[in-house]
C-alpha positions as CSV (number, residue, x, y, z in Angstrom):
1,M,-222.0,71.4,30.7
2,D,-225.2,69.4,30.3
3,E,-224.8,69.6,26.5
4,C,-221.1,68.5,26.8
5,S,-222.1,65.5,29.0
6,N,-224.7,64.4,26.5
7,T,-222.3,64.8,23.6
8,L,-219.6,62.8,25.5
9,E,-222.1,60.0,26.2
10,C,-222.9,59.8,22.5
11,E,-219.2,60.0,21.4
12,E,-218.4,57.2,23.9
13,K,-221.1,55.0,22.4
14,S,-219.7,55.7,18.9
15,R,-216.1,54.9,20.1
16,K,-217.2,51.5,21.5
17,I,-218.8,50.6,18.2
18,C,-215.8,51.7,16.2
19,E,-213.4,49.8,18.5
20,K,-215.4,46.6,18.0
21,A,-215.9,47.0,14.2
22,L,-212.6,48.5,13.1
23,P,-208.9,47.6,13.3
24,P,-207.1,49.5,16.0
25,N,-205.2,51.7,13.5
26,H,-208.3,52.7,11.4
27,P,-208.5,56.5,10.6
28,D,-212.2,56.5,11.6
29,L,-211.2,55.5,15.1
30,A,-208.8,58.4,15.2
31,I,-211.7,60.7,14.4
32,S,-213.7,59.2,17.2
33,Y,-210.8,59.7,19.7
34,S,-210.3,63.3,18.4
35,N,-214.0,64.1,18.9
36,I,-213.9,62.8,22.5
37,G,-210.8,64.9,23.1
38,Q,-212.6,68.0,21.8
39,V,-215.5,67.4,24.2
40,F,-213.1,67.0,27.2
41,Y,-211.3,70.2,26.1
42,K,-214.6,72.1,26.1
43,M,-215.3,70.7,29.6
44,S,-211.8,72.0,30.6
45,N,-210.7,68.5,31.4
46,Y,-207.4,69.0,29.7
47,S,-205.6,65.9,30.9
48,K,-208.3,63.7,29.4
49,A,-208.4,65.8,26.2
50,F,-204.7,65.4,25.8
51,E,-205.0,61.6,26.3
52,F,-207.5,61.2,23.5
53,Y,-205.7,63.7,21.2
54,E,-202.6,61.5,21.6
55,K,-204.5,58.3,20.7
56,S,-205.9,60.0,17.7
57,H,-202.6,61.4,16.5
58,Q,-200.7,58.2,16.9
59,I,-203.2,56.4,14.6
60,L,-203.0,59.2,12.0
61,E,-199.2,59.2,12.0
62,D,-199.2,55.5,11.4
63,A,-201.9,55.4,8.8
64,L,-201.5,58.6,6.7
65,H,-198.9,60.3,4.5
66,P,-196.9,62.8,6.6
67,N,-198.3,65.7,4.6
68,H,-201.9,64.6,4.9
69,P,-204.3,67.5,5.9
70,H,-205.8,65.4,8.8
71,L,-202.3,65.5,10.4
72,A,-202.3,69.3,10.1
73,S,-205.6,69.5,11.9
74,S,-204.3,67.1,14.6
75,Y,-201.2,69.3,15.1
76,G,-203.5,72.3,15.4
77,K,-205.4,70.6,18.3
78,F,-202.2,70.0,20.2
79,S,-201.3,73.7,19.6
80,G,-204.6,74.9,21.0
81,F,-204.1,72.7,24.0
82,Y,-200.6,74.0,24.8
83,K,-201.6,77.6,24.2
84,T,-204.4,77.2,26.7
85,M,-201.9,75.7,29.2
86,G,-199.6,78.7,28.6
87,D,-196.9,76.7,27.0
88,Y,-196.3,79.0,24.1
89,S,-193.1,77.3,22.9
90,K,-194.9,74.0,22.5
91,A,-197.9,75.6,20.9
92,L,-195.7,77.3,18.4
93,E,-193.9,74.0,17.6
94,F,-197.1,72.3,16.7
95,Y,-198.6,75.3,14.9
96,E,-195.5,75.4,12.7
97,K,-195.8,71.7,12.0
98,S,-199.4,72.2,10.9
99,L,-198.4,75.2,8.8
100,K,-195.7,73.3,6.9
101,I,-198.3,70.7,5.8
102,K,-200.8,73.4,4.7
103,E,-198.2,75.4,2.8
104,K,-197.4,72.3,0.8
105,A,-201.0,71.3,0.1
106,L,-202.7,74.7,-0.4
107,P,-202.4,77.7,-2.7
108,L,-200.7,80.7,-1.2
109,N,-203.8,82.8,-0.6
110,H,-206.0,79.9,0.8
111,P,-208.1,81.0,3.9
112,R,-206.8,78.0,5.9
113,L,-203.3,79.4,5.7
114,A,-204.7,82.7,7.0
115,V,-206.0,80.8,10.0
116,S,-202.6,79.3,10.7
117,Y,-200.9,82.7,10.3
118,N,-203.4,84.2,12.8
119,N,-202.8,81.4,15.3
120,I,-199.0,81.7,15.1
121,A,-199.3,85.5,15.4
122,A,-201.4,85.1,18.6
123,V,-198.8,82.9,20.1
124,Y,-196.0,85.4,19.4
125,S,-198.1,88.1,20.8
126,G,-198.6,86.1,24.0
127,M,-194.8,85.8,24.2
128,D,-194.5,89.6,23.7
129,D,-192.5,89.0,20.5
130,Y,-194.4,91.7,18.6
131,L,-192.1,91.8,15.5
132,K,-192.7,88.1,14.8
133,A,-196.4,88.5,15.5
134,L,-196.5,91.4,13.0
135,E,-194.7,89.2,10.4
136,F,-197.5,86.6,10.5
137,H,-200.3,89.2,10.9
138,E,-199.1,90.8,7.7
139,K,-199.1,87.5,5.9
140,L,-202.7,87.0,7.0
141,H,-203.5,90.6,6.0
142,E,-202.1,90.1,2.5
143,I,-204.4,87.0,2.0
144,Y,-207.4,88.9,3.3
145,G,-206.6,91.8,1.0
146,K,-206.7,89.6,-2.0
147,A,-209.5,87.2,-1.0
148,L,-212.0,89.4,0.7
149,P,-213.9,92.6,-0.2
150,P,-212.5,95.7,1.3
151,N,-215.4,96.1,3.7
152,H,-215.3,92.6,5.1
153,L,-215.3,92.3,8.9
154,D,-212.4,89.9,8.9
155,F,-210.3,92.5,7.0
156,A,-211.3,95.0,9.7
157,L,-210.3,92.6,12.4
158,S,-206.9,92.2,10.7
159,C,-206.4,95.9,10.5
160,A,-207.3,96.3,14.2
161,S,-204.9,93.5,15.2
162,I,-202.0,95.0,13.3
163,G,-202.9,98.4,14.7
164,Q,-202.7,97.1,18.2
165,L,-199.3,95.5,17.5
166,Y,-198.0,98.8,16.3
167,S,-199.4,100.4,19.4
168,N,-197.6,97.9,21.6
169,M,-194.4,98.7,19.8
170,G,-194.8,102.4,20.3
171,N,-195.6,103.3,16.6
172,D,-198.7,105.4,17.3
173,S,-199.1,106.9,13.8
174,K,-199.3,103.5,12.1
175,A,-201.5,102.1,14.9
176,L,-203.9,105.0,14.6
177,A,-204.2,104.7,10.8
178,L,-205.0,101.0,11.0
179,L,-207.4,101.2,13.9
180,E,-209.3,104.0,12.2
181,Q,-209.4,101.9,9.0
182,A,-210.9,99.1,11.0
183,L,-213.4,101.4,12.6
184,V,-214.6,102.8,9.2
185,I,-215.4,99.2,8.0
186,Q,-217.1,98.2,11.3
187,Q,-219.3,101.3,11.4
188,K,-220.5,100.6,7.9
189,T,-221.3,97.0,8.7
190,L,-222.2,96.7,12.4
191,P,-224.8,98.3,14.6
192,P,-223.4,101.3,16.6
193,S,-223.4,99.5,20.0
194,H,-221.6,96.4,18.7
195,P,-218.8,95.2,21.0
196,D,-216.2,95.2,18.2
197,I,-216.8,98.9,17.6
198,E,-216.5,99.7,21.3
199,E,-213.3,97.7,21.4
200,T,-211.8,99.6,18.4
201,L,-212.8,102.9,19.9
202,R,-211.2,101.9,23.2
203,R,-207.9,101.1,21.4
204,I,-208.0,104.4,19.5
205,N,-208.6,106.3,22.7
206,N,-205.6,104.5,24.3
207,V,-203.4,105.5,21.4
208,N,-204.5,109.1,21.5
209,K,-203.7,109.3,25.3
210,M,-200.1,108.3,24.7
């Protein structure tokens, strides 16, 4: 909290300089507002975070092309905010707006698309819509399969996430195969006591008990 307070003080000083030196719709001012919003978010002051996210987003909407990557990032901040608040429908709305921009601007296997797919899958999981979550996790998994080496930890995490979804849907054989694939990668890469290995073993044990 001390670090956040110090950061907030510096960001506020920066904001005051920007407000004096720049026109009110300048994109650099939007960045300043967004940074302040992020600090308030980390401090769990969500009402203040939302206030500054809105100020930032309004400037970006007025100043930038509707498919500009900065707008995608701004939508992503709103999504994270709504997800934290438990408003999954609003989180999904903004994640999808962000994704549409990224899909127009980026190649199909770009890692930033994978991040969006993961975020949307997490929202659907929170809504207990496992089929939709699986759809986006598989898109993410396809990107990782092409872009990452087969022993990469992110690929293992993707296997584990899909395995857990299959477990939630009662498909134990697919769940077990994917969780064991994740475990093999983790055991080759991580120390034996690593929390990720313990979590994967816990999930495997849960499937075996069913």
